[in-house]
KEROBA-343289 format. One record per atom (N, C-alpha, C): residue in three letters; x, y, z. Coordinates in steps of 0.02 Angstrom, whole numbers, padded with zeros to 5 digits, always signed. Layout:
ALAXYZ;...
% end
This chain:
UNK+04110+03227+01987;UNK+04163+03276+01998;UNK+04186+03273+02071;UNK+04249+03283+02082;UNK+04275+03284+02150;UNK+04253+03346+02187;UNK+04248+03340+02253;UNK+04227+03399+02293;UNK+04285+03424+02336;UNK+04346+03410+02316;UNK+04404+03435+02353;UNK+04410+03511+02349;UNK+04447+03539+02396;UNK+04456+03612+02398;UNK+04508+03633+02347;UNK+04495+03690+02317;UNK+04544+03717+02270;UNK+04604+03743+02309;UNK+04659+03753+02272;UNK+04720+03780+02303;UNK+04706+03847+02336;UNK+04665+03888+02302;UNK+04649+03955+02328;UNK+04610+03950+02394;UNK+04563+03901+02395;UNK+04523+03892+02456;UNK+04566+03867+02514;UNK+04613+03821+02498;UNK+04658+03795+02550;UNK+04701+03851+02579;UNK+04726+03894+02534;UNK+04767+03950+02557;UNK+04727+03998+02601;UNK+04663+04009+02580;UNK+04619+04053+02619;UNK+04606+04025+02688;UNK+04593+03958+02691;UNK+04580+03926+02755;UNK+04642+03930+02800;UNK+04701+03918+02770;UNK+04763+03921+02809;UNK+04774+03991+02837;UNK+04758+04042+02795;UNK+04766+04111+02819;UNK+04719+04125+02877;UNK+04656+04102+02871;UNK+04607+04112+02925;UNK+04630+04079+02990;UNK+04656+04017+02983;UNK+04680+03981+03043;UNK+04738+04018+03076;UNK+04783+04044+03033;UNK+04840+04081+03060;UNK+04818+04144+03097;UNK+04768+04179+03067;UNK+04741+04239+03099;UNK+04709+04221+03166;UNK+04669+04166+03167;UNK+04637+04144+03229;UNK+04689+04127+03282;UNK+04742+04091+03260;UNK+04795+04072+03308;UNK+04831+04134+03335;UNK+04843+04183+03291;UNK+04876+04244+03313;UNK+04833+04282+03363;UNK+04768+04286+03349;UNK+04722+04320+03395;UNK+04721+04285+03463;UNK+04723+04217+03460;UNK+04724+04178+03523;UNK+04788+04193+03562;UNK+04845+04194+03525;UNK+04909+04209+03558;UNK+04909+04279+03588;UNK+04879+04327+03550;UNK+04875+04396+03575;UNK+04833+04400+03638;UNK+04777+04362+03639;UNK+04734+04362+03699;UNK+04771+04333+03759;UNK+04809+04279+03748;UNK+04847+04248+03802;UNK+04901+04296+03827;UNK+04935+04329+03779;UNK+04987+04376+03798;UNK+04958+04435+03838;UNK+04900+04458+03815;UNK+04867+04514+03849;UNK+04848+04495+03920;UNK+04825+04433+03927;UNK+04805+04409+03994;UNK+04865+04406+04040;UNK+04923+04390+04012;UNK+04984+04384+04053;UNK+05024+04449+04057;UNK+04998+04502+04025;UNK+05033+04567+04028;UNK+04997+04613+04077;UNK+05034+04636+04126;UNK+05007+04680+04177;UNK+05031+04751+04165;UNK+04984+04796+04152;UNK+05001+04866+04145;UNK+04990+04900+04213;UNK+05043+04923+04243;UNK+05039+04953+04309;UNK+05059+05026+04306;UNK+05014+05069+04329;UNK+05027+05141+04330;UNK+05053+05160+04399;UNK+05111+05191+04400;UNK+05144+05210+04463;UNK+05129+05284+04476;UNK+05091+05297+04529;UNK+05069+05365+04542;UNK+05087+05388+04613;UNK+05085+05453+04623;UNK+05099+05482+04688;UNK+05126+05552+04678;UNK+05124+05592+04731;UNK+05151+05660+04727;UNK+05227+05657+04718;UNK+05257+05714+04702;UNK+05330+05718+04693;UNK+05367+05693+04754;UNK+05422+05656+04743;UNK+05467+05631+04796;UNK+05434+05580+04842;UNK+05385+05543+04817;UNK+05352+05493+04859;UNK+05388+05425+04856;UNK+05435+05417+04808;UNK+05473+05355+04804;UNK+05460+05313+04743;UNK+05425+05342+04693;UNK+05407+05303+04633;UNK+05469+05279+04595;UNK+05516+05324+04583;UNK+05576+05305+04545;UNK+05617+05253+04584;UNK+05616+05257+04650;UNK+05652+05208+04691;UNK+05623+05138+04682;UNK+05557+05133+04677;UNK+05525+05069+04665;UNK+05547+05040+04598;UNK+05551+05082+04547;UNK+05574+05058+04481;UNK+05646+05032+04485;UNK+05688+05067+04522;UNK+05758+05044+04530;UNK+05758+04976+04567;UNK+05715+04969+04616;UNK+05711+04905+04652;UNK+05691+04848+04605;UNK+05645+04862+04558;UNK+05624+04811+04511;UNK+05684+04788+04468;UNK+05727+04834+04451;UNK+05787+04817+04412;UNK+05834+04774+04454;UNK+05842+04792+04518;UNK+05886+04753+04562;UNK+05858+04683+04574;UNK+05793+04679+04585;UNK+05762+04615+04605;UNK+05750+04569+04546;UNK+05728+04598+04489;UNK+05704+04556+04433;UNK+05747+04559+04370;UNK+05796+04604+04368;UNK+05836+04609+04307;UNK+05911+04601+04320;UNK+05928+04574+04378;UNK+05998+04560+04392;UNK+06039+04619+04414;UNK+06006+04675+04428;UNK+06042+04733+04454;UNK+06075+04776+04401;UNK+06120+04819+04424;UNK+06153+04868+04381;UNK+06223+04845+04361;UNK+06239+04854+04297;UNK+06307+04838+04272;UNK+06356+04890+04297;UNK+06420+04876+04288;UNK+06472+04924+04309;UNK+06464+04990+04273;UNK+06450+04988+04208;UNK+06441+05049+04169;UNK+06381+05089+04194;UNK+06327+05053+04211;UNK+06267+05088+04237;UNK+06282+05121+04304;UNK+06319+05086+04346;UNK+06337+05115+04411;UNK+06381+05177+04402;UNK+06427+05173+04355;UNK+06469+05231+04339;UNK+06427+05291+04321;UNK+06373+05278+04283;UNK+06331+05334+04259;UNK+06294+05369+04316;UNK+06289+05337+04375;UNK+06256+05368+04432;UNK+06303+05414+04472;UNK+06368+05410+04458;UNK+06416+05449+04498;UNK+06399+05524+04499;UNK+06390+05552+04440;UNK+06378+05624+04436;UNK+06313+05644+04470;UNK+06263+05600+04467;UNK+06199+05614+04501;UNK+06210+05615+04576;UNK+06247+05565+04601;UNK+06260+05560+04673;UNK+06302+05618+04697;UNK+06355+05635+04660;UNK+06396+05693+04678;UNK+06354+05757+04681;UNK+06312+05766+04630;UNK+06270+05826+04626;UNK+06219+05828+04682;UNK+06188+05771+04697;UNK+06140+05767+04752;UNK+06173+05787+04818;UNK+06233+05762+04829;UNK+06268+05773+04893;UNK+06288+05846+04901;UNK+06318+05874+04849;UNK+06341+05944+04852;UNK+06280+05991+04856;UNK+06229+05977+04817;UNK+06169+06019+04817;UNK+06135+06018+04885;UNK+06134+05960+04917;UNK+06103+05954+04983;UNK+06140+05997+05034;UNK+06206+05997+05032;UNK+06244+06039+05078;UNK+06233+06113+05062;UNK+06229+06130+04999;UNK+06215+06199+04980;UNK+06147+06222+05007;UNK+06097+06178+05002;UNK+06030+06195+05027;UNK+06031+06209+05102;UNK+06069+06168+05139;UNK+06074+06179+05212;UNK+06108+06246+05226;UNK+06162+06261+05191;UNK+06199+06323+05202;UNK+06156+06384+05185;UNK+06116+06379+05132;UNK+06071+06434+05115;UNK+06016+06441+05168;UNK+05992+06384+05194;UNK+05941+06386+05246;UNK+05969+06417+05310;UNK+06033+06405+05324;UNK+06064+06435+05384;UNK+06063+06511+05379;UNK+06072+06537+05319;UNK+06069+06610+05310;UNK+05998+06636+05322;UNK+05948+06603+05292;UNK+05879+06627+05299;UNK+05852+06616+05369;UNK+05875+06564+05404;UNK+05852+06550+05472;UNK+05896+06585+05524;UNK+05948+06619+05500;UNK+05995+06656+05543;UNK+06028+06610+05594;UNK+06053+06553+05569;UNK+06089+06506+05611;UNK+06163+06510+05595;UNK+06206+06528+05643;UNK+06278+06535+05629;UNK+06314+06468+05630;UNK+06372+06465+05598;UNK+06416+06408+05605;UNK+06443+06406+05676;UNK+06453+06346+05703;UNK+06483+06340+05770;UNK+06556+06358+05768;UNK+06589+06343+05713;UNK+06661+06356+05705;UNK+06670+06403+05646;UNK+06691+06465+05659;UNK+06698+06515+05607;UNK+06749+06494+05554;UNK+06795+06449+05572;UNK+06846+06426+05524;UNK+06815+06385+05467;UNK+06752+06364+05477;UNK+06717+06325+05425;UNK+06698+06369+05365;UNK+06704+06435+05372;UNK+06683+06480+05318;UNK+06720+06465+05253;UNK+06781+06444+05259;UNK+06821+06426+05200;UNK+06786+06369+05162;UNK+06761+06319+05199;UNK+06727+06262+05168;UNK+06659+06283+05138;UNK+06627+06332+05171;UNK+06563+06357+05144;UNK+06574+06386+05074;UNK+06627+06425+05067;UNK+06642+06455+05002;UNK+06657+06402+04949;UNK+06691+06349+04970;UNK+06705+06293+04924;UNK+06640+06264+04896;UNK+06591+06254+04939;UNK+06526+06226+04917;UNK+06491+06274+04870;UNK+06489+06338+04888;UNK+06453+06387+04846;UNK+06487+06398+04778;UNK+06550+06380+04773;UNK+06586+06388+04709;UNK+06571+06331+04660;UNK+06539+06277+04684;UNK+06527+06219+04641;UNK+06467+06230+04595;UNK+06471+06204+04533;UNK+06413+06209+04487;UNK+06355+06166+04512;UNK+06296+06179+04486;UNK+06236+06141+04506;UNK+06244+06067+04486;UNK+06277+06055+04429;UNK+06287+05987+04405;UNK+06361+05970+04410;UNK+06378+05923+04453;UNK+06448+05903+04462;UNK+06466+05853+04408;UNK+06520+05865+04371;UNK+06540+05820+04317;UNK+06606+05787+04334;UNK+06617+05727+04307;UNK+06680+05692+04317;UNK+06670+05626+04355;UNK+06722+05584+04353;UNK+06719+05518+04385;UNK+06736+05520+04459;UNK+06767+05575+04480;UNK+06790+05580+04550;UNK+06766+05647+04579;UNK+06740+05645+04641;UNK+06722+05707+04675;UNK+06786+05743+04695;UNK+06794+05807+04677;UNK+06856+05843+04694;UNK+06870+05837+04769;UNK+06933+05822+04788;UNK+06950+05812+04859;UNK+06930+05869+04904;UNK+06938+05932+04880;UNK+06921+05989+04922;UNK+06846+05992+04937;UNK+06806+05966+04890;UNK+06733+05964+04900;UNK+06715+05911+04952;UNK+06745+05852+04945;UNK+06734+05799+04994;UNK+06755+05821+05064;UNK+06813+05853+05069;UNK+06837+05877+05134;UNK+06790+05930+05163;UNK+06765+05974+05120;UNK+06720+06027+05143;UNK+06655+05997+05171;UNK+06627+05949+05136;UNK+06564+05918+05160;UNK+06575+05881+05225;UNK+06632+05844+05229;UNK+06647+05806+05290;UNK+06655+05853+05350;UNK+06690+05909+05340;UNK+06701+05956+05395;UNK+06637+05992+05415;UNK+06599+06015+05365;UNK+06537+06052+05379;UNK+06486+06007+05413;UNK+06482+05944+05394;UNK+06433+05898+05424;UNK+06446+05888+05499;UNK+06508+05898+05520;UNK+06525+05892+05592;UNK+06510+05956+05630;UNK+06496+06011+05595;UNK+06486+06076+05628;UNK+06418+06077+05664;UNK+06417+06103+05725;UNK+06356+06105+05765;UNK+06301+06147+05733;UNK+06321+06203+05701;UNK+06272+06246+05668;UNK+06238+06211+05610;UNK+06277+06174+05571;UNK+06249+06136+05514;UNK+06201+06082+05541;UNK+06221+06049+05595;UNK+06178+05997+05625;UNK+06112+06027+05650;UNK+06116+06086+05681;UNK+06055+06119+05705;UNK+06008+06136+05648;UNK+06037+06159+05593;UNK+05996+06176+05534;UNK+05966+06113+05503;UNK+06005+06059+05502;UNK+05980+05996+05474;UNK+05919+05972+05513;UNK+05920+05980+05579;UNK+05864+05958+05620;UNK+05800+05998+05606;UNK+05807+06055+05573;UNK+05749+06096+05556;UNK+05732+06090+05481;UNK+05750+06034+05451;UNK+05744+06027+05378;UNK+05672+06027+05353;UNK+05624+06016+05397;UNK+05554+06020+05376;UNK+05535+06092+05356;UNK+05576+06141+05376;UNK+05562+06211+05362;UNK+05588+06233+05293;UNK+05623+06188+05259;UNK+05647+06204+05192;UNK+05649+06139+05152;UNK+05669+06143+05088;UNK+05664+06085+05043;UNK+05732+06049+05039;UNK+05740+05995+05078;UNK+05802+05957+05079;UNK+05790+05885+05055;UNK+05835+05862+05013;UNK+05832+05793+04988;UNK+05832+05744+05046;UNK+05787+05695+05044;UNK+05783+05643+05097;UNK+05848+05606+05108;UNK+05889+05601+05056;UNK+05950+05560+05060;UNK+06010+05600+05085;UNK+06000+05663+05103;UNK+06057+05706+05123;UNK+06098+05673+05178;UNK+06066+05653+05234;UNK+06104+05624+05290;UNK+06143+05563+05268;UNK+06111+05520+05227;UNK+06145+05459+05204;UNK+06209+05475+05166;UNK+06205+05522+05119;UNK+06264+05539+05079;UNK+06317+05574+05122;UNK+06296+05618+05168;UNK+06345+05652+05211;UNK+06381+05601+05256;UNK+06343+05553+05283;UNK+06374+05502+05327;UNK+06423+05458+05288;UNK+06414+05454+05223;UNK+06457+05410+05181;UNK+06505+05450+05137;UNK+06517+05513+05155;UNK+06555+05557+05110;UNK+06627+05533+05100;UNK+06659+05504+05151;UNK+06728+05481+05143;UNK+06732+05427+05089;UNK+06684+05382+05088;UNK+06683+05329+05037;UNK+06666+05358+04968;UNK+06616+05404+04966;UNK+06594+05434+04903;UNK+06649+05476+04871;UNK+06690+05508+04913;UNK+06743+05552+04888;UNK+06808+05514+04872;UNK+06810+05449+04886;UNK+06872+05410+04873;UNK+06885+05406+04798;UNK+06949+05405+04777;UNK+06965+05403+04705;UNK+06938+05342+04669;UNK+06932+05285+04706;UNK+06908+05223+04674;UNK+06834+05210+04687;UNK+06797+05262+04704;UNK+06726+05254+04721;UNK+06685+05223+04665;UNK+06644+05173+04684;UNK+06596+05144+04638;UNK+06529+05140+04675;UNK+06475+05171+04649;UNK+06411+05171+04684;UNK+06386+05100+04698;UNK+06363+05089+04760;UNK+06332+05025+04777;UNK+06256+05030+04769;UNK+06220+04976+04784;UNK+06148+04976+04773;UNK+06113+05032+04811;UNK+06131+05041+04875;UNK+06098+05093+04915;UNK+06112+05163+04887;UNK+06173+05175+04865;UNK+06190+05240+04835;UNK+06144+05254+04776;UNK+06136+05203+04734;UNK+06094+05211+04673;UNK+06021+05221+04692;UNK+05996+05180+04739;UNK+05926+05185+04760;UNK+05909+05253+04788;UNK+05957+05283+04823;UNK+05944+05347+04856;UNK+05957+05408+04812;UNK+05984+05397+04752;UNK+05997+05453+04707;UNK+05932+05481+04681;UNK+05932+05545+04666;UNK+05869+05580+04650;UNK+05877+05621+04586;UNK+05835+05606+04537;UNK+05828+05648+04477;UNK+05753+05658+04467;UNK+05731+05719+04460;UNK+05660+05733+04451;UNK+05635+05699+04387;UNK+05579+05663+04394;UNK+05549+05629+04336;UNK+05505+05678+04298;UNK+05518+05685+04233;UNK+05474+05725+04191;UNK+05452+05680+04133;UNK+05391+05689+04111;UNK+05365+05646+04058;UNK+05348+05577+04085;UNK+05343+05529+04041;UNK+05322+05461+04059;UNK+05379+05413+04044;UNK+05399+05372+04093;UNK+05450+05321+04081;UNK+05418+05252+04090;UNK+05440+05203+04051;UNK+05412+05136+04055;UNK+05467+05086+04071;UNK+05453+05041+04118;UNK+05499+04988+04136;UNK+05463+04921+04128;UNK+05495+04873+04096;UNK+05465+04806+04086;UNK+05506+04754+04124;UNK+05472+04710+04161;UNK+05506+04655+04195;UNK+05458+04596+04201;UNK+05485+04538+04215;UNK+05445+04476+04218;UNK+05447+04447+04288;UNK+05387+04430+04314;UNK+05382+04393+04377;UNK+05341+04331+04362;UNK+05373+04272+04367;UNK+05337+04210+04351;UNK+05314+04211+04279;UNK+05249+04201+04269;UNK+05221+04201+04201;UNK+05194+04269+04180;UNK+05199+04318+04224;UNK+05172+04384+04209;UNK+05226+04432+04186;UNK+05210+04470+04133;UNK+05253+04523+04110;UNK+05224+04590+04134;UNK+05264+04626+04172;UNK+05241+04691+04198;UNK+05267+04747+04155;UNK+05222+04792+04136;UNK+05242+04855+04105;UNK+05224+04910+04155;UNK+05274+04939+04186;UNK+05263+04987+04240;UNK+05277+05057+04214;UNK+05227+05101+04218;UNK+05233+05169+04193;UNK+05241+05218+04251;UNK+05294+05258+04249;UNK+05307+05309+04300;UNK+05295+05377+04268;UNK+05255+05417+04300;UNK+05240+05484+04274;UNK+05263+05536+04324;UNK+05278+05596+04300;UNK+05301+05650+04343;UNK+05252+05663+04399;UNK+05278+05670+04461;UNK+05235+05680+04518;UNK+05217+05752+04533;UNK+05257+05799+04509;UNK+05242+05869+04522;UNK+05177+05889+04486;UNK+05144+05939+04513;UNK+05078+05959+04487;UNK+05078+05971+04412;UNK+05129+06004+04388;UNK+05131+06024+04317;UNK+05131+05963+04270;UNK+05151+05905+04297;UNK+05156+05845+04255;UNK+05089+05807+04250;UNK+05046+05815+04300;UNK+04989+05769+04306;UNK+04938+05773+04249;UNK+04924+05833+04227;UNK+04871+05841+04176;UNK+04890+05807+04111;UNK+04954+05789+04103;UNK+04977+05759+04041;UNK+04956+05686+04034;UNK+04942+05652+04090;UNK+04935+05580+04085;UNK+04868+05550+04105;UNK+04827+05586+04142;UNK+04770+05555+04175;UNK+04726+05514+04128;UNK+04712+05540+04067;UNK+04666+05507+04021;UNK+04700+05452+03980;UNK+04766+05447+03984;UNK+04803+05401+03940;UNK+04803+05329+03965;UNK+04783+05319+04028;UNK+04793+05253+04058;UNK+04729+05220+04081;UNK+04676+05231+04043;UNK+04610+05204+04061;UNK+04612+05128+04068;UNK+04653+05095+04028;UNK+04651+05021+04025;UNK+04707+04988+04065;UNK+04736+05022+04114;UNK+04788+04989+04154;UNK+04757+04935+04198;UNK+04797+04884+04214;UNK+04774+04829+04256;UNK+04765+04852+04328;UNK+04814+04889+04352;UNK+04813+04911+04422;UNK+04852+04976+04430;UNK+04838+05011+04484;UNK+04875+05073+04500;UNK+04914+05060+04564;UNK+04978+05075+04563;UNK+05020+05073+04623;UNK+05030+05146+04644;UNK+04999+05165+04700;UNK+05000+05235+04723;UNK+05045+05240+04783;UNK+05095+05285+04779;UNK+05142+05294+04834;UNK+05130+05359+04872;UNK+05135+05355+04938;UNK+05130+05414+04981;UNK+05191+05415+05027;UNK+05226+05471+05030;UNK+05281+05478+05078;UNK+05251+05501+05144;UNK+05236+05454+05190;UNK+05201+05473+05251;UNK+05245+05514+05298;UNK+05310+05513+05286;UNK+05356+05553+05327;UNK+05349+05628+05312;UNK+05313+05645+05260;UNK+05307+05716+05240;UNK+05245+05750+05269;UNK+05218+05721+05322;UNK+05158+05750+05354;UNK+05170+05820+05380;UNK+05234+05838+05392;UNK+05250+05904+05420;UNK+05287+05949+05370;UNK+05285+05931+05305;UNK+05322+05969+05255;UNK+05276+06002+05204;UNK+05304+06052+05169;UNK+05266+06089+05119;UNK+05289+06068+05049;UNK+05247+06079+05000;UNK+05262+06061+04931;UNK+05322+06100+04904;UNK+05361+06066+04862;UNK+05417+06099+04827;UNK+05391+06154+04782;UNK+05333+06141+04747;UNK+05308+06188+04698;UNK+05258+06239+04726;UNK+05237+06230+04789;UNK+05190+06277+04820;UNK+05198+06273+04896;UNK+05237+06318+04924;UNK+05254+06314+04995;UNK+05199+06341+05041;UNK+05137+06338+05017;UNK+05079+06352+05060;UNK+05039+06288+05072;UNK+05058+06234+05038;UNK+05018+06172+05039;UNK+05057+06116+05074;UNK+05026+06085+05124;UNK+05055+06028+05158;UNK+05059+05968+05111;UNK+05116+05933+05112;UNK+05127+05877+05065;UNK+05078+05820+05075;UNK+05061+05805+05138;UNK+05014+05751+05150;UNK+04944+05769+05125;UNK+04924+05832+05135;UNK+04859+05854+05109;UNK+04857+05849+05033;UNK+04913+05866+05001;UNK+04917+05861+04928;UNK+04910+05788+04906;UNK+04943+05742+04943;UNK+04939+05671+04927;UNK+04867+05646+04935;UNK+04833+05669+04988;UNK+04762+05649+04998;UNK+04718+05674+04941;UNK+04730+05736+04920;UNK+04691+05765+04865;UNK+04702+05726+04800;UNK+04765+05709+04786;UNK+04781+05672+04725;UNK+04751+05601+04728;UNK+04758+05569+04786;UNK+04730+05501+04793;UNK+04654+05502+04783;UNK+04621+05551+04811;UNK+04548+05559+04803;UNK+04530+05564+04728;UNK+04568+05605+04692;UNK+04552+05617+04621;UNK+04565+05554+04579;UNK+04615+05513+04598;UNK+04630+05452+04561;UNK+04582+05396+04580;UNK+04573+05386+04644;UNK+04531+05331+04670;UNK+04460+05337+04644;UNK+04434+05398+04639;UNK+04364+05408+04620;UNK+04356+05434+04548;UNK+04411+05431+04509;UNK+04408+05454+04440;UNK+04365+05408+04396;UNK+04329+05438+04350;UNK+04288+05397+04304;UNK+04332+05353+04260;UNK+04396+05371+04252;UNK+04441+05331+04210;UNK+04461+05266+04245;UNK+04457+05265+04313;UNK+04484+05208+04350;UNK+04432+05175+04396;UNK+04369+05177+04375;UNK+04315+05149+04417;UNK+04326+05075+04432;UNK+04349+05037+04382;UNK+04357+04964+04391;UNK+04430+04944+04403;UNK+04473+04993+04413;UNK+04544+04979+04421;UNK+04562+04970+04495;UNK+04592+04912+04512;UNK+04613+04902+04581;UNK+04672+04947+04598;UNK+04677+04966+04661;UNK+04731+05011+04683;UNK+04771+04978+04738;UNK+04837+04980+04730;UNK+04883+04957+04782;UNK+04916+05020+04811;UNK+04907+05029+04876;UNK+04930+05090+04909;UNK+04992+05075+04951;UNK+05049+05106+04933;UNK+05110+05100+04972;UNK+05117+05162+05016;UNK+05110+05155+05081;UNK+05123+05209+05128;UNK+05197+05205+05144;UNK+05236+05248+05111;UNK+05308+05240+05105;UNK+05347+05285+05153;UNK+05412+05271+05157;UNK+05460+05308+05199;UNK+05443+05301+05274;UNK+05426+05239+05293;UNK+05409+05226+05363;UNK+05468+05236+05410;UNK+05530+05228+05384;UNK+05589+05238+05426;UNK+05594+05311+05449;UNK+05587+05357+05402;UNK+05590+05429+05418;UNK+05529+05449+05460;UNK+05472+05419+05447;UNK+05410+05433+05484;UNK+05420+05417+05558;UNK+05448+05358+05571;UNK+05459+05336+05640;UNK+05508+05383+05677;UNK+05559+05406+05641;UNK+05608+05452+05671;UNK+05576+05519+05688;UNK+05532+05543+05646;UNK+05504+05610+05653;UNK+05451+05617+05707;UNK+05410+05565+05716;UNK+05352+05570+05760;UNK+05367+05599+05830;UNK+05421+05577+05864;UNK+05433+05603+05931;UNK+05454+05677+05932;UNK+05482+05702+05877;UNK+05508+05771+05877;UNK+05464+05820+05838;UNK+05418+05795+05798;UNK+05373+05838+05759;UNK+05302+05812+05766;UNK+05266+05834+05818;UNK+05199+05806+05833;UNK+05151+05810+05774;UNK+05121+05753+05758;UNK+05075+05751+05700;UNK+05012+05793+05713;UNK+04995+05802+05776;UNK+04935+05841+05793;UNK+04942+05914+05772;UNK+05004+05938+05765;UNK+05015+06007+05742;UNK+04990+06017+05671;UNK+04987+05963+05632;UNK+04969+05967+05561;UNK+04901+05936+05547;UNK+04881+05889+05591;UNK+04815+05856+05584;UNK+04782+05859+05653;UNK+04746+05914+05668;UNK+04719+05927+05735;UNK+04673+05872+05762;UNK+04642+05832+05718;UNK+04597+05780+05742;UNK+04633+05716+05761;UNK+04699+05714+05752;UNK+04739+05655+05771;UNK+04750+05655+05847;UNK+04738+05597+05879;UNK+04741+05593+05952;UNK+04792+05542+05977;UNK+04834+05516+05933;UNK+04877+05460+05953;UNK+04946+05477+05979;UNK+04961+05541+05989;UNK+05027+05561+06013;UNK+05082+05538+05966;UNK+05139+05516+05995;UNK+05195+05495+05952;UNK+05198+05419+05945;UNK+05141+05385+05958;UNK+05138+05313+05950;UNK+05137+05295+05876;UNK+05186+05256+05855;UNK+05195+05240+05784;UNK+05135+05203+05755;UNK+05111+05152+05791;UNK+05054+05112+05765;UNK+04991+05155+05758;UNK+04979+05198+05808;UNK+04920+05242+05805;UNK+04924+05290+05746;UNK+04984+05318+05735;UNK+04994+05365+05680;UNK+04984+05330+05613;UNK+05010+05269+05607;UNK+05001+05230+05545;UNK+04927+05217+05532;UNK+04891+05196+05584;UNK+04819+05182+05577;UNK+04781+05244+05555;UNK+04800+05301+05584;UNK+04765+05364+05568;UNK+04774+05381+05494;UNK+04836+05378+05470;UNK+04850+05395+05400;UNK+04817+05346+05353;UNK+04821+05282+05370;UNK+04788+05230+05329;UNK+04713+05245+05323;UNK+04682+05261+05379;UNK+04611+05276+05380;UNK+04593+05337+05337;UNK+04636+05388+05339;UNK+04623+05448+05299;UNK+04622+05432+05225;UNK+04668+05390+05202;UNK+04671+05373+05130;UNK+04615+05325+05110;UNK+04609+05270+05145;UNK+04559+05220+05127;UNK+04488+05249+05132;UNK+04478+05295+05179;UNK+04412+05326+05187;UNK+04390+05369+05129;UNK+04436+05385+05084;UNK+04418+05426+05025;UNK+04384+05385+04970;UNK+04389+05319+04974;UNK+04360+05275+04922;UNK+04284+05278+04924;UNK+04253+05300+04870;UNK+04180+05308+04866;UNK+04145+05248+04834;UNK+04184+05197+04814;UNK+04154+05140+04779;UNK+04157+05077+04823;UNK+04100+05050+04842;UNK+04097+04993+04887;UNK+04133+04932+04858;UNK+04130+04924+04793;UNK+04160+04864+04762;UNK+04234+04872+04746;UNK+04260+04932+04753;UNK+04330+04945+04736;UNK+04376+04924+04794;UNK+04423+04882+04779;UNK+04469+04856+04830;UNK+04533+04898+04831;UNK+04554+04918+04891;UNK+04618+04953+04899;UNK+04663+04909+04943;UNK+04719+04888+04915;UNK+04766+04845+04951;UNK+04822+04889+04978;UNK+04836+04884+05043;UNK+04884+04931+05074;UNK+04945+04897+05103;UNK+05002+04931+05097;UNK+05065+04907+05126;UNK+05103+04967+05154;UNK+05133+04959+05213;UNK+05180+05009+05239;UNK+05250+04990+05216;UNK+05285+05036+05183;UNK+05347+05018+05149;UNK+05405+05066+05163;UNK+05464+05039+05152;UNK+05525+05080+05148;UNK+05557+05062+05081;UNK+05548+05106+05032;UNK+05566+05090+04962;UNK+05640+05076+04952;UNK+05683+05099+04999;UNK+05755+05086+04992;UNK+05776+05019+05023;UNK+05729+04983+05053;UNK+05743+04919+05085;UNK+05726+04863+05035;UNK+05778+04837+05002;UNK+05767+04788+04948;UNK+05733+04725+04973;UNK+05753+04700+05032;UNK+05723+04639+05059;UNK+05648+04648+05070;UNK+05628+04705+05099;UNK+05557+04717+05111;UNK+05518+04725+05045;UNK+05547+04762+04998;UNK+05512+04774+04934;UNK+05505+04709+04895;UNK+05555+04665+04900;UNK+05549+04599+04867;UNK+05489+04561+04895;UNK+05482+04561+04961;UNK+05426+04527+04994;UNK+05359+04559+04976;UNK+05356+04626+04979;UNK+05294+04662+04964;UNK+05273+04651+04891;UNK+05320+04654+04845;UNK+05303+04646+04774;UNK+05280+04574+04759;UNK+05305+04525+04797;UNK+05280+04457+04789;UNK+05207+04454+04810;UNK+05190+04490+04864;UNK+05120+04493+04886;UNK+05077+04529+04834;UNK+05104+04583+04805;UNK+05069+04620+04753;UNK+05056+04575+04693;UNK+05106+04535+04675;UNK+05098+04488+04618;UNK+05041+04439+04630;UNK+05036+04414+04692;UNK+04981+04368+04709;UNK+04913+04403+04703;UNK+04911+04466+04726;UNK+04849+04505+04721;UNK+04827+04512+04648;UNK+04876+04528+04605;UNK+04860+04540+04534;UNK+04838+04476+04500;UNK+04869+04419+04517;UNK+04847+04355+04489;UNK+04774+04342+04509;UNK+04757+04353+04572;UNK+04688+04343+04596;UNK+04640+04390+04559;UNK+04661+04453+04549;UNK+04619+04502+04513;UNK+04608+04479+04441;UNK+04661+04454+04410;UNK+04656+04430+04340;UNK+04606+04372+04335;UNK+04612+04325+04382;UNK+04567+04267+04382;UNK+04495+04289+04392;UNK+04486+04338+04437;UNK+04418+04364+04450;UNK+04389+04397+04388;UNK+04430+04438+04354;UNK+04406+04473+04294;UNK+04390+04424+04238;UNK+04426+04368+04236;UNK+04413+04317+04184;UNK+04356+04271+04204;UNK+04327+04282+04264;UNK+04271+04241+04286;UNK+04291+04172+04309;UNK+04355+04163+04327;UNK+04380+04097+04347;UNK+04377+04086+04422;UNK+04362+04140+04461;UNK+04351+04131+04533;UNK+04291+04174+04553;
% end
């Protein structure tokens, strides 16, 4: 009798081989898939990094996508001026020119959400005139005493362009736009042979408890700190210093049982604003043990030491970069370095180095 395989046996073997091949493909795909968790306190620059990934790795924003940012940019700009005017009342700072009161009323009459393709001319004129007022400028210089969008100065300086009838948001306008992140958003992009799945979660306190246990198996954590906020208070609790909050959050993430084996990449962000602030807002007022005066390098070293010193695991590596998330050239360079780090980590985990 022949000992050949029956049709049924051949089909079974073929199915087994297909399953084995699929499992092999899945393992290869998993090895090339990087799950990156983007963490940090509110307004640390996480959403800006995601926008940079789209600009750098996905060909940027289409005309329709840029159009969709108009209302956000208009609302950010008007709301920022409203915040300054309200702060002037509470800080008892008068307008330098009483004739500006007409423009003040124009701003206060605007809805919280500006709708439409064009910023109303009277609103653009009001912002342009008020931004030149000495009283408004004095209040702006005290912005650490209230909650003002980081991009306020940028939008005010560009108000003539933003208010033009043919306005189309450019890359910087989009990068600096601000919408509070709630829930979890995922962005996928490819660098070389690696596919990145980057998860952004809400930075405000109320959002954090929703995600901590969900990301035990991420490849790496990208943690952002706005170092320029060393002299500011939390949006959600104006008794807590923002830098202290960032230190507390980093401590809880770095030493969490969920992330014992997870490498951490630390972006000490908003270095441009940090450098501007140091000479006028002494860091020693907020961190009494700091001895470096307004020297930028000393201040950077101090903050870096405070964060890295929280790591309680000798084998845990923390990779650090000082960043300006709105600077596309710098972020392209930094993310290339991050990609190299992740490749090395992958090889190490696979036992290949």
